[in-house]
DRENNU-849821 format. One record per residue (C-alpha): residue number from 1; residue in one letter; x, y, z. Coordinates in Angstrom, 1 decimal. Example, Ala and Ser with C-alpha at 12.3 -4.5 7.8 and 13.67 -1.06 7.14 Angstrom:
+-----+--------+--------+--------+--------+
: num : residu :      x :      y :      z :
+-----+--------+--------+--------+--------+
:   1 :      a :   12.3 :   -4.5 :    7.8 :
:   2 :      s :   13.7 :   -1.1 :    7.1 :
+-----+--------+--------+--------+--------+
***
This chain:
+-----+--------+--------+--------+--------+
: num : residu :      x :      y :      z :
+-----+--------+--------+--------+--------+
:   1 :      m :  100.1 :   55.5 :  149.8 :
:   2 :      y :   96.7 :   57.2 :  149.6 :
:   3 :      n :   96.5 :   61.0 :  149.6 :
:   4 :      i :   93.1 :   61.8 :  151.2 :
:   5 :      i :   91.5 :   65.2 :  150.4 :
:   6 :      v :   88.9 :   66.2 :  152.9 :
:   7 :      n :   86.3 :   68.9 :  152.3 :
:   8 :      p :   85.1 :   70.2 :  155.7 :
:   9 :      w :   82.2 :   72.1 :  154.0 :
:  10 :      s :   80.8 :   69.0 :  152.1 :
:  11 :      g :   77.5 :   67.7 :  153.3 :
:  12 :      e :   75.5 :   68.4 :  156.4 :
:  13 :      g :   76.9 :   68.1 :  160.0 :
:  14 :      k :   76.4 :   64.3 :  160.4 :
:  15 :      k :   78.2 :   63.7 :  157.1 :
:  16 :      k :   81.4 :   65.1 :  158.6 :
:  17 :      k :   81.6 :   62.2 :  160.9 :
:  18 :      l :   82.2 :   60.0 :  157.8 :
:  19 :      h :   85.6 :   61.6 :  157.4 :
:  20 :      a :   87.0 :   60.1 :  160.6 :
:  21 :      r :   85.4 :   56.7 :  159.9 :
:  22 :      a :   86.9 :   56.5 :  156.4 :
:  23 :      i :   90.4 :   57.5 :  157.5 :
:  24 :      a :   90.3 :   55.1 :  160.5 :
:  25 :      h :   89.3 :   52.3 :  158.2 :
:  26 :      f :   92.2 :   52.9 :  155.8 :
:  27 :      q :   94.5 :   52.7 :  158.8 :
:  28 :      k :   92.8 :   49.6 :  160.1 :
:  29 :      l :   93.5 :   47.9 :  156.7 :
:  30 :      g :   97.2 :   48.8 :  157.2 :
:  31 :      q :   97.3 :   51.5 :  154.6 :
:  32 :      e :   99.6 :   54.6 :  154.7 :
:  33 :      v :   97.5 :   57.8 :  154.3 :
:  34 :      r :   98.3 :   61.4 :  154.1 :
:  35 :      v :   95.3 :   63.7 :  154.9 :
:  36 :      v :   95.0 :   67.1 :  153.4 :
:  37 :      a :   92.0 :   69.3 :  154.4 :
:  38 :      s :   90.9 :   72.3 :  152.3 :
:  39 :      e :   91.0 :   75.5 :  154.3 :
:  40 :      r :   88.8 :   77.5 :  152.1 :
:  41 :      p :   86.2 :   77.0 :  149.3 :
:  42 :      g :   87.8 :   76.5 :  145.9 :
:  43 :      q :   91.1 :   75.1 :  147.3 :
:  44 :      i :   90.3 :   71.4 :  146.4 :
:  45 :      k :   91.4 :   72.0 :  142.8 :
:  46 :      e :   94.8 :   73.4 :  143.9 :
:  47 :      i :   95.3 :   70.5 :  146.4 :
:  48 :      a :   94.6 :   67.9 :  143.7 :
:  49 :      h :   96.9 :   69.6 :  141.3 :
:  50 :      s :   99.7 :   69.7 :  143.8 :
:  51 :      l :   99.3 :   66.0 :  144.9 :
:  52 :      t :   99.0 :   64.6 :  141.4 :
:  53 :      r :  101.9 :   66.7 :  140.1 :
:  54 :      e :  104.0 :   65.1 :  142.9 :
:  55 :      g :  102.7 :   61.7 :  141.7 :
:  56 :      k :  103.2 :   59.9 :  145.0 :
:  57 :      g :  100.1 :   57.7 :  145.6 :
:  58 :      d :   96.5 :   57.8 :  144.5 :
:  59 :      v :   94.1 :   60.6 :  145.4 :
:  60 :      v :   91.0 :   59.9 :  147.4 :
:  61 :      v :   88.3 :   62.5 :  147.8 :
:  62 :      i :   86.0 :   62.5 :  150.9 :
:  63 :      g :   83.1 :   64.7 :  149.9 :
:  64 :      g :   80.3 :   65.2 :  147.4 :
:  65 :      d :   79.9 :   65.8 :  143.7 :
:  66 :      g :   81.3 :   69.3 :  143.9 :
:  67 :      t :   84.4 :   68.2 :  145.7 :
:  68 :      l :   85.0 :   65.4 :  143.2 :
:  69 :      h :   84.5 :   67.9 :  140.4 :
:  70 :      d :   87.1 :   70.3 :  141.8 :
:  71 :      a :   89.6 :   67.4 :  142.3 :
:  72 :      l :   89.1 :   66.2 :  138.7 :
:  73 :      n :   89.7 :   69.7 :  137.4 :
:  74 :      g :   93.0 :   69.9 :  139.3 :
:  75 :      f :   94.2 :   66.5 :  138.2 :
:  76 :      t :   97.4 :   66.0 :  136.3 :
:  77 :      n :   99.7 :   63.0 :  135.9 :
:  78 :      f :   96.9 :   60.7 :  135.0 :
:  79 :      d :   99.3 :   57.9 :  134.3 :
:  80 :      k :  100.7 :   57.9 :  137.9 :
:  81 :      c :   97.6 :   58.7 :  140.0 :
:  82 :      a :   94.2 :   57.2 :  140.2 :
:  83 :      l :   91.1 :   58.8 :  141.7 :
:  84 :      g :   88.9 :   57.5 :  144.5 :
:  85 :      l :   85.8 :   58.8 :  146.2 :
:  86 :      i :   84.3 :   58.3 :  149.7 :
:  87 :      p :   80.8 :   59.8 :  149.4 :
:  88 :      a :   80.2 :   62.5 :  152.0 :
:  89 :      g :   78.1 :   65.1 :  150.2 :
:  90 :      t :   74.4 :   66.0 :  150.1 :
:  91 :      g :   73.4 :   64.3 :  146.8 :
:  92 :      n :   76.2 :   61.9 :  146.0 :
:  93 :      d :   74.9 :   61.5 :  142.5 :
:  94 :      f :   78.1 :   60.4 :  140.8 :
:  95 :      a :   78.7 :   57.8 :  143.6 :
:  96 :      a :   75.4 :   56.2 :  142.6 :
:  97 :      a :   76.4 :   56.1 :  138.9 :
:  98 :      a :   79.8 :   54.6 :  139.9 :
:  99 :      n :   78.3 :   52.0 :  142.3 :
: 100 :      i :   80.4 :   53.4 :  145.1 :
: 101 :      p :   78.9 :   52.3 :  148.5 :
: 102 :      s :   77.5 :   55.0 :  150.8 :
: 103 :      e :   79.0 :   53.5 :  153.9 :
: 104 :      p :   82.6 :   54.8 :  154.3 :
: 105 :      e :   84.1 :   51.5 :  155.4 :
: 106 :      a :   82.7 :   49.8 :  152.3 :
: 107 :      a :   83.9 :   52.6 :  150.0 :
: 108 :      v :   87.4 :   52.3 :  151.5 :
: 109 :      e :   87.4 :   48.6 :  150.9 :
: 110 :      l :   86.4 :   49.1 :  147.3 :
: 111 :      i :   89.5 :   51.2 :  146.9 :
: 112 :      v :   92.0 :   49.1 :  148.9 :
: 113 :      k :   90.8 :   45.7 :  147.7 :
: 114 :      g :   89.9 :   46.8 :  144.1 :
: 115 :      a :   91.7 :   48.1 :  141.1 :
: 116 :      p :   91.1 :   51.4 :  139.3 :
: 117 :      r :   89.4 :   51.3 :  135.9 :
: 118 :      y :   89.4 :   53.7 :  133.1 :
: 119 :      t :   86.5 :   56.1 :  133.5 :
: 120 :      e :   85.5 :   58.6 :  130.8 :
: 121 :      f :   84.8 :   62.2 :  131.5 :
: 122 :      m :   83.6 :   65.3 :  129.7 :
: 123 :      q :   85.9 :   68.0 :  128.4 :
: 124 :      l :   84.4 :   71.4 :  128.0 :
: 125 :      p :   85.9 :   74.7 :  126.9 :
: 126 :      r :   88.2 :   76.8 :  129.2 :
: 127 :      g :   89.7 :   73.6 :  130.6 :
: 128 :      v :   86.5 :   72.6 :  132.4 :
: 129 :      r :   86.1 :   68.8 :  133.1 :
: 130 :      g :   82.9 :   67.1 :  134.2 :
: 131 :      l :   82.4 :   63.6 :  135.5 :
: 132 :      n :   78.6 :   63.4 :  136.0 :
: 133 :      v :   76.1 :   65.7 :  134.3 :
: 134 :      a :   76.3 :   69.0 :  132.6 :
: 135 :      g :   73.2 :   71.0 :  131.7 :
: 136 :      t :   71.5 :   74.3 :  131.1 :
: 137 :      g :   67.9 :   75.4 :  131.6 :
: 138 :      i :   65.9 :   75.0 :  134.8 :
: 139 :      d :   68.7 :   73.2 :  136.5 :
: 140 :      v :   70.8 :   76.3 :  136.4 :
: 141 :      e :   67.9 :   78.4 :  137.8 :
: 142 :      i :   67.5 :   75.9 :  140.7 :
: 143 :      l :   71.1 :   76.1 :  141.5 :
: 144 :      r :   71.1 :   79.9 :  141.5 :
: 145 :      r :   68.3 :   79.9 :  144.0 :
: 146 :      c :   70.1 :   77.4 :  146.2 :
: 147 :      r :   73.2 :   79.6 :  146.2 :
: 148 :      a :   71.2 :   82.7 :  147.1 :
: 149 :      s :   69.4 :   81.0 :  150.0 :
: 150 :      k :   70.7 :   81.9 :  153.4 :
: 151 :      w :   68.3 :   80.0 :  155.6 :
: 152 :      l :   68.0 :   76.5 :  154.2 :
: 153 :      r :   70.5 :   73.8 :  153.4 :
: 154 :      g :   70.6 :   70.3 :  151.9 :
: 155 :      k :   67.7 :   68.6 :  150.1 :
: 156 :      l :   65.0 :   70.9 :  151.5 :
: 157 :      q :   66.8 :   73.9 :  150.1 :
: 158 :      y :   66.9 :   72.1 :  146.7 :
: 159 :      l :   63.2 :   71.1 :  146.8 :
: 160 :      i :   62.0 :   74.6 :  147.6 :
: 161 :      s :   64.3 :   76.1 :  144.9 :
: 162 :      l :   62.9 :   73.5 :  142.5 :
: 163 :      i :   59.3 :   74.4 :  143.2 :
: 164 :      i :   59.9 :   78.2 :  142.8 :
: 165 :      s :   61.8 :   77.6 :  139.6 :
: 166 :      l :   59.1 :   75.4 :  138.1 :
: 167 :      i :   56.5 :   78.2 :  138.8 :
: 168 :      k :   58.6 :   81.0 :  137.2 :
: 169 :      f :   60.6 :   79.3 :  134.5 :
: 170 :      k :   60.2 :   80.0 :  130.8 :
: 171 :      n :   61.7 :   77.7 :  128.1 :
: 172 :      y :   65.1 :   78.3 :  126.5 :
: 173 :      d :   65.6 :   78.6 :  122.8 :
: 174 :      l :   68.5 :   76.3 :  122.1 :
: 175 :      t :   70.2 :   74.9 :  119.0 :
: 176 :      v :   71.9 :   71.5 :  119.3 :
: 177 :      r :   74.5 :   70.1 :  117.0 :
: 178 :      v :   74.9 :   66.4 :  117.5 :
: 179 :      n :   75.6 :   63.3 :  115.4 :
: 180 :      g :   75.8 :   65.3 :  112.1 :
: 181 :      r :   72.5 :   67.1 :  112.6 :
: 182 :      e :   71.5 :   70.5 :  113.9 :
: 183 :      v :   68.1 :   70.7 :  115.7 :
: 184 :      r :   66.4 :   73.7 :  117.4 :
: 185 :      y :   64.6 :   73.2 :  120.7 :
: 186 :      k :   62.5 :   75.2 :  123.0 :
: 187 :      t :   63.5 :   73.4 :  126.1 :
: 188 :      l :   62.9 :   73.3 :  129.8 :
: 189 :      i :   66.2 :   71.6 :  130.4 :
: 190 :      a :   69.0 :   70.1 :  128.2 :
: 191 :      c :   71.6 :   67.9 :  129.8 :
: 192 :      v :   74.6 :   65.8 :  128.8 :
: 193 :      g :   75.2 :   62.9 :  131.1 :
: 194 :      n :   78.1 :   60.6 :  131.8 :
: 195 :      g :   76.3 :   59.7 :  135.0 :
: 196 :      f :   72.5 :   59.1 :  135.1 :
: 197 :      r :   71.3 :   61.5 :  137.8 :
: 198 :      f :   71.9 :   64.9 :  139.5 :
: 199 :      g :   70.3 :   67.1 :  142.1 :
: 200 :      g :   70.2 :   64.4 :  144.7 :
: 201 :      g :   68.3 :   61.8 :  142.7 :
: 202 :      i :   66.8 :   63.5 :  139.5 :
: 203 :      r :   67.3 :   60.8 :  136.9 :
: 204 :      m :   67.9 :   63.1 :  133.9 :
: 205 :      c :   69.9 :   60.6 :  131.9 :
: 206 :      p :   68.4 :   57.3 :  133.0 :
: 207 :      q :   70.2 :   55.2 :  130.4 :
: 208 :      a :   73.7 :   56.6 :  130.9 :
: 209 :      v :   76.3 :   54.0 :  131.8 :
: 210 :      l :   79.9 :   54.7 :  133.0 :
: 211 :      g :   82.4 :   52.9 :  130.9 :
: 212 :      d :   80.6 :   53.0 :  127.6 :
: 213 :      n :   82.8 :   56.0 :  126.5 :
: 214 :      l :   79.7 :   57.9 :  125.4 :
: 215 :      l :   77.6 :   60.8 :  126.6 :
: 216 :      d :   73.8 :   60.8 :  126.8 :
: 217 :      f :   72.0 :   63.9 :  125.6 :
: 218 :      v :   68.5 :   64.4 :  127.0 :
: 219 :      a :   66.3 :   67.4 :  126.6 :
: 220 :      v :   62.7 :   68.2 :  127.7 :
: 221 :      d :   61.4 :   70.0 :  124.6 :
: 222 :      n :   58.5 :   72.4 :  124.2 :
: 223 :      v :   56.6 :   71.1 :  127.3 :
: 224 :      k :   53.5 :   73.0 :  128.3 :
: 225 :      k :   53.4 :   74.7 :  131.7 :
: 226 :      s :   50.7 :   72.3 :  132.8 :
: 227 :      r :   53.0 :   69.3 :  132.1 :
: 228 :      i :   56.1 :   70.7 :  133.8 :
: 229 :      l :   55.4 :   69.2 :  137.3 :
: 230 :      p :   54.4 :   65.7 :  135.8 :
: 231 :      a :   57.6 :   65.9 :  133.8 :
: 232 :      f :   59.7 :   66.3 :  136.9 :
: 233 :      i :   57.9 :   63.4 :  138.6 :
: 234 :      k :   58.9 :   61.3 :  135.6 :
: 235 :      l :   62.4 :   62.6 :  136.0 :
: 236 :      m :   62.5 :   61.5 :  139.6 :
: 237 :      q :   61.3 :   58.1 :  138.6 :
: 238 :      g :   63.8 :   57.7 :  135.8 :
: 239 :      r :   61.0 :   57.6 :  133.2 :
: 240 :      i :   61.4 :   60.9 :  131.4 :
: 241 :      l :   62.3 :   59.1 :  128.1 :
: 242 :      e :   58.8 :   57.7 :  128.0 :
: 243 :      e :   57.4 :   61.2 :  127.4 :
: 244 :      k :   56.8 :   62.4 :  123.8 :
: 245 :      f :   58.4 :   65.8 :  124.7 :
: 246 :      s :   61.8 :   64.1 :  125.6 :
: 247 :      r :   64.7 :   64.0 :  123.2 :
: 248 :      f :   67.5 :   61.5 :  123.4 :
: 249 :      e :   70.9 :   61.1 :  121.6 :
: 250 :      r :   74.0 :   59.1 :  122.4 :
: 251 :      c :   77.2 :   60.8 :  121.3 :
: 252 :      d :   80.9 :   61.5 :  121.9 :
: 253 :      h :   80.7 :   65.2 :  120.9 :
: 254 :      i :   77.9 :   67.7 :  121.2 :
: 255 :      e :   77.4 :   71.5 :  120.8 :
: 256 :      i :   74.6 :   73.4 :  122.5 :
: 257 :      f :   74.2 :   77.1 :  121.8 :
: 258 :      s :   71.8 :   80.0 :  122.1 :
: 259 :      e :   71.5 :   83.5 :  120.9 :
: 260 :      r :   71.9 :   84.7 :  124.5 :
: 261 :      p :   74.9 :   83.8 :  126.7 :
: 262 :      l :   74.4 :   80.5 :  128.5 :
: 263 :      t :   75.2 :   79.5 :  132.1 :
: 264 :      v :   76.1 :   75.9 :  132.2 :
: 265 :      q :   76.1 :   73.7 :  135.3 :
: 266 :      v :   78.8 :   71.0 :  135.4 :
: 267 :      d :   78.5 :   68.5 :  138.2 :
: 268 :      g :   76.4 :   71.1 :  140.1 :
: 269 :      e :   79.0 :   73.9 :  139.6 :
: 270 :      l :   77.9 :   77.0 :  137.7 :
: 271 :      y :   79.9 :   78.5 :  134.8 :
: 272 :      d :   78.7 :   81.7 :  133.3 :
: 273 :      d :   79.2 :   82.3 :  129.5 :
: 274 :      l :   80.7 :   78.9 :  129.0 :
: 275 :      p :   80.3 :   77.6 :  125.5 :
: 276 :      f :   78.3 :   74.3 :  125.9 :
: 277 :      v :   80.6 :   72.0 :  123.9 :
: 278 :      a :   81.3 :   68.6 :  125.4 :
: 279 :      d :   83.7 :   65.9 :  124.2 :
: 280 :      v :   84.4 :   62.5 :  125.7 :
: 281 :      v :   87.8 :   61.9 :  127.1 :
: 282 :      r :   88.5 :   58.2 :  127.3 :
: 283 :      d :   91.4 :   56.0 :  128.4 :
: 284 :      t :   92.9 :   58.8 :  130.6 :
: 285 :      l :   91.3 :   58.9 :  134.1 :
: 286 :      r :   91.6 :   55.8 :  136.2 :
: 287 :      m :   89.1 :   55.6 :  139.0 :
: 288 :      y :   88.0 :   53.2 :  141.7 :
: 289 :      r :   84.4 :   52.3 :  141.1 :
: 290 :      g :   82.0 :   49.3 :  141.5 :
+-----+--------+--------+--------+--------+
***
């Protein structure tokens, strides 16, 4: 049996039609499904916890990166339940990293006809887990502006928030402890990636590969104001590591800290005053992916 979690708030209006298509295709393939829809924001975590504690069937999320993030953070009973995703959000960045088809019927067939594979994730303090990208810097400022916007939605909202943030942003003073070294940065953005992109296509960690049991650390360090826009163009193209102001490390543990309290975004969700310490958790989560 597949336990299907539906997030009615995930994605724009047309995305919601994907829910019915996905459920119908499970049934067409002769699969037993139990559909649970969240009734309020923040309930996905509770639903995932309840379903996995029960341990009767795998859990499939129909939604975007935020919905998947909440489900992972509610997960228990990893040995009995695997996790699947039908992309139905705005950015669907983790789906791209996991090679999950955008068409719901194809994503359903990946689950029904495939087998789950161990997929590493990030463990941060306060019990926070992340599957895709965690970061601090201008990405946090962009998300804050998106949350505050009342009159725009989707990718246009993100683009306008990005432009405003680029104009107003000042570099963060950060210290990074990784691979036995401690380095100080004056950074526009510092990210730790399991997946390779965030924000609907910004390729912050272009070399990140699911299944390697490692995290990719990428920072844009000490970039001049005049180079910020070109830097973001390189990010969109997946070529940021070509720039001399980019910093790259591959690791299984990393600590990022500052003299001022940090807000960290994890899979697009904001966490205030969260210590930015990330560890790889391997051989625990089983997930359906391409």
